[in-house]
C-alpha positions in Angstrom: 37.6 -52.6 -127.9 37.8 -48.7 -128.6 40.5 -46.4 -128.2 40.4 -42.8 -127.6 44.1 -41.0 -128.4 44.0 -36.9 -127.8 40.7 -36.4 -129.3 39.6 -32.6 -129.5 36.7 -30.8 -130.9 35.5 -27.6 -131.5 31.8 -26.0 -131.6 33.5 -23.3 -133.2 35.8 -21.2 -130.2 34.2 -23.4 -127.3 36.4 -26.7 -127.1 34.1 -29.2 -126.5 36.7 -32.3 -125.9 40.0 -31.6 -124.7 42.9 -34.1 -125.7 40.3 -37.3 -124.6 42.6 -40.1 -123.7 41.1 -44.1 -122.7 40.4 -47.4 -123.9 37.2 -49.7 -123.8 38.1 -53.4 -123.3 35.5 -56.1 -125.0 32.8 -57.1 -122.5 32.9 -53.6 -120.1 30.9 -51.9 -118.9 31.9 -48.0 -118.9 29.6 -45.2 -117.4 30.8 -41.9 -118.3 29.3 -38.9 -115.8 29.7 -35.2 -115.2 28.0 -32.1 -115.0 25.5 -31.1 -117.7 27.7 -29.6 -120.1 31.0 -31.8 -119.9 31.7 -33.1 -123.1 30.1 -36.2 -122.4 27.3 -37.1 -124.9 29.5 -35.8 -127.1 32.5 -38.0 -126.5 30.4 -40.9 -126.6 28.3 -39.6 -130.2 32.1 -39.6 -131.9 32.6 -43.1 -131.4 30.0 -44.1 -134.2 31.0 -40.6 -135.9 27.8 -38.8 -135.0 30.1 -35.8 -134.3 33.1 -35.5 -136.0 36.3 -35.1 -134.6 39.1 -32.0 -135.0 42.4 -34.2 -133.9 43.1 -37.0 -132.7 42.6 -41.1 -133.5 39.5 -43.4 -132.1 40.0 -46.7 -132.8 36.9 -49.4 -132.7 38.1 -52.7 -132.7 41.4 -51.6 -134.9 40.1 -49.5 -137.4 41.0 -46.1 -137.1 37.2 -44.5 -137.1 38.9 -41.2 -138.8 40.2 -42.6 -141.9 38.7 -41.8 -145.1 38.3 -44.4 -147.3 36.3 -46.4 -144.1 32.8 -47.4 -145.2 31.0 -45.8 -142.3 28.0 -48.0 -142.4 29.8 -51.0 -141.9 31.3 -49.3 -138.9 28.0 -48.4 -137.7 26.3 -51.2 -138.6 29.0 -52.7 -135.4 27.8 -49.8 -133.1 24.6 -50.0 -131.3 23.6 -47.1 -129.9 20.3 -45.7 -127.3 19.0 -42.4 -127.4 17.4 -40.3 -124.4 14.8 -39.5 -127.0 14.0 -42.8 -128.0 13.7 -42.3 -132.1 11.3 -45.2 -133.0 10.2 -44.5 -136.3 6.1 -43.7 -135.3 4.7 -45.3 -138.5 6.5 -48.7 -138.0 5.3 -51.4 -135.5 7.1 -52.4 -132.9 7.6 -55.4 -134.7 8.8 -53.9 -137.8 11.1 -51.4 -135.8 13.0 -53.6 -134.6 13.1 -55.2 -137.9 13.8 -52.5 -140.5 18.0 -52.6 -140.2 18.1 -56.8 -140.3 16.2 -56.9 -143.1 18.1 -53.2 -144.7 21.8 -53.6 -143.4 21.6 -57.0 -142.6 19.9 -58.7 -145.3 17.7 -60.8 -143.4 14.8 -61.9 -144.7 11.6 -60.7 -143.6 10.7 -63.8 -141.7 13.9 -63.8 -140.0 14.0 -60.4 -138.9 10.6 -61.1 -137.6 11.7 -64.1 -135.7 14.3 -62.5 -134.3 12.3 -59.4 -132.8 10.0 -61.7 -131.4 13.3 -63.2 -129.6 14.5 -60.1 -128.8 11.3 -58.2 -126.8 11.1 -61.2 -125.4 14.6 -61.0 -123.8 13.3 -56.8 -122.6 9.6 -58.4 -121.6 7.9 -57.3 -124.5 7.0 -59.8 -126.1 2.8 -58.9 -126.1 3.2 -55.4 -127.6 5.0 -57.0 -130.8 2.4 -55.3 -133.0 1.9 -51.8 -130.9 2.3 -49.0 -132.3 5.1 -46.6 -130.6 3.0 -44.2 -129.3 1.0 -47.0 -127.3 3.5 -47.6 -125.4 5.0 -45.5 -122.5 8.4 -44.4 -122.4 9.8 -46.7 -120.2 8.4 -49.8 -122.7 9.9 -47.4 -125.7 13.0 -47.1 -124.2 13.1 -51.1 -123.9 11.8 -51.5 -127.3 15.0 -49.3 -128.5 17.0 -51.2 -127.0 15.9 -54.3 -128.4 15.9 -52.4 -132.2 19.5 -51.9 -130.9 20.2 -55.6 -130.1 19.0 -56.6 -133.5 22.5 -55.5 -135.4 24.1 -58.0 -133.4 26.3 -55.2 -132.0 29.7 -55.7 -130.6 29.4 -52.9 -128.5 26.2 -50.4 -127.4 26.4 -47.1 -126.7 23.4 -45.8 -124.3 23.6 -41.6 -124.3 21.2 -40.6 -121.3 19.3 -43.6 -121.7 16.4 -42.7 -118.4 16.9 -39.2 -118.5 13.8 -38.8 -120.7 11.6 -41.3 -118.3 9.3 -40.6 -115.5 11.1 -42.1 -111.8 8.8 -45.4 -111.8 10.0 -46.3 -115.1 13.5 -46.3 -115.0 14.2 -48.8 -113.3 12.6 -51.2 -115.8 14.7 -50.1 -118.2 17.6 -49.8 -116.3 17.4 -53.7 -115.2 17.2 -54.7 -119.1 20.5 -52.6 -119.1 22.1 -55.3 -116.3 21.1 -57.8 -117.7 22.7 -57.0 -120.8 26.1 -56.1 -119.0 25.5 -59.9 -117.2 25.7 -61.6 -120.5 28.8 -60.1 -121.1 27.7 -57.1 -123.5 30.5 -54.3 -123.6 28.6 -50.9 -123.1 29.7 -47.4 -123.1 26.8 -45.6 -120.7 26.4 -41.8 -120.3 24.3 -41.9 -116.9 23.4 -40.1 -114.0 21.6 -42.9 -112.6 25.0 -43.2 -110.1 23.0 -47.0 -107.9 23.9 -48.7 -112.0 27.4 -47.1 -111.9 27.3 -48.8 -108.6 26.4 -51.7 -109.2 27.6 -52.4 -112.6 30.3 -50.3 -114.1 33.3 -52.4 -114.5 34.7 -47.9 -114.4 33.8 -44.7 -114.5 34.6 -41.7 -116.6 34.1 -38.8 -114.7 34.0 -35.7 -117.0 34.0 -31.8 -116.8 35.2 -29.1 -118.9 35.7 -31.5 -122.0 38.7 -33.7 -119.9 38.1 -37.4 -118.5 39.4 -36.3 -114.6 38.4 -39.5 -113.1 39.3 -43.2 -114.5 38.0 -45.4 -111.9 36.9 -48.6 -109.9 33.2 -47.7 -108.7 34.5 -48.1 -105.5 37.6 -46.1 -105.8 35.4 -43.1 -107.0 32.4 -43.6 -104.7 34.3 -43.8 -101.9 37.5 -41.7 -102.6 37.5 -39.7 -105.7 40.9 -37.9 -106.2 39.0 -34.9 -108.0 37.5 -32.0 -106.6 35.6 -31.5 -108.9 34.3 -35.2 -108.7 34.2 -35.0 -104.9 31.3 -32.0 -105.4 29.5 -33.4 -108.1 29.1 -36.9 -105.6 27.9 -34.3 -103.0 25.0 -32.7 -105.0 24.2 -35.9 -106.6 23.7 -37.7 -103.1 21.8 -34.6 -101.7 
């Protein structure tokens, strides 16, 4: 579904992504991990062109996203994105946050969009919060609304950029439970996360990144039992500590 071919990105002289190569298959759950500043979030944000690359090729379902003739809005409509800081519209209710994209982008009627919002809120366990404003929700609830909003686009892949890092520890589990359910349903997912238990239980593959490079591309069992790279071994040791 997604292919990286010798992808490079610089911020002035800083080489943020260094010859990234790899592919993500349909229905696969990929966890991207590594130390802070390793290029994880930059890499995931290149998939929907929130970050531009300077060299290489990225293909999403066969479309070269570096092609200047590509309709970027059409591309982004197929890619759900869940941000670290939720990014809900504070002036819209939960229902209207979810319905906005189906109405504005998908061409749904308001009634159809609200029906979809009800279905998706039931899916993430928040039916009772449909008319609440985001400010009245906990962080975990806001992130579950953000996941429902991403699903409202009926995407072929969802990108998660450290979706639990802004949450209090007791709220992390409720968000991970929704993500696990999505994975069980066969959703293609790319997750930047430090939640190693989630990676061990749910991921099909793990990319370990450092200094803008993918140092390991492994099955979870191999990554956790016998990481090949010294940097990965140190990372896991630090996490376990």
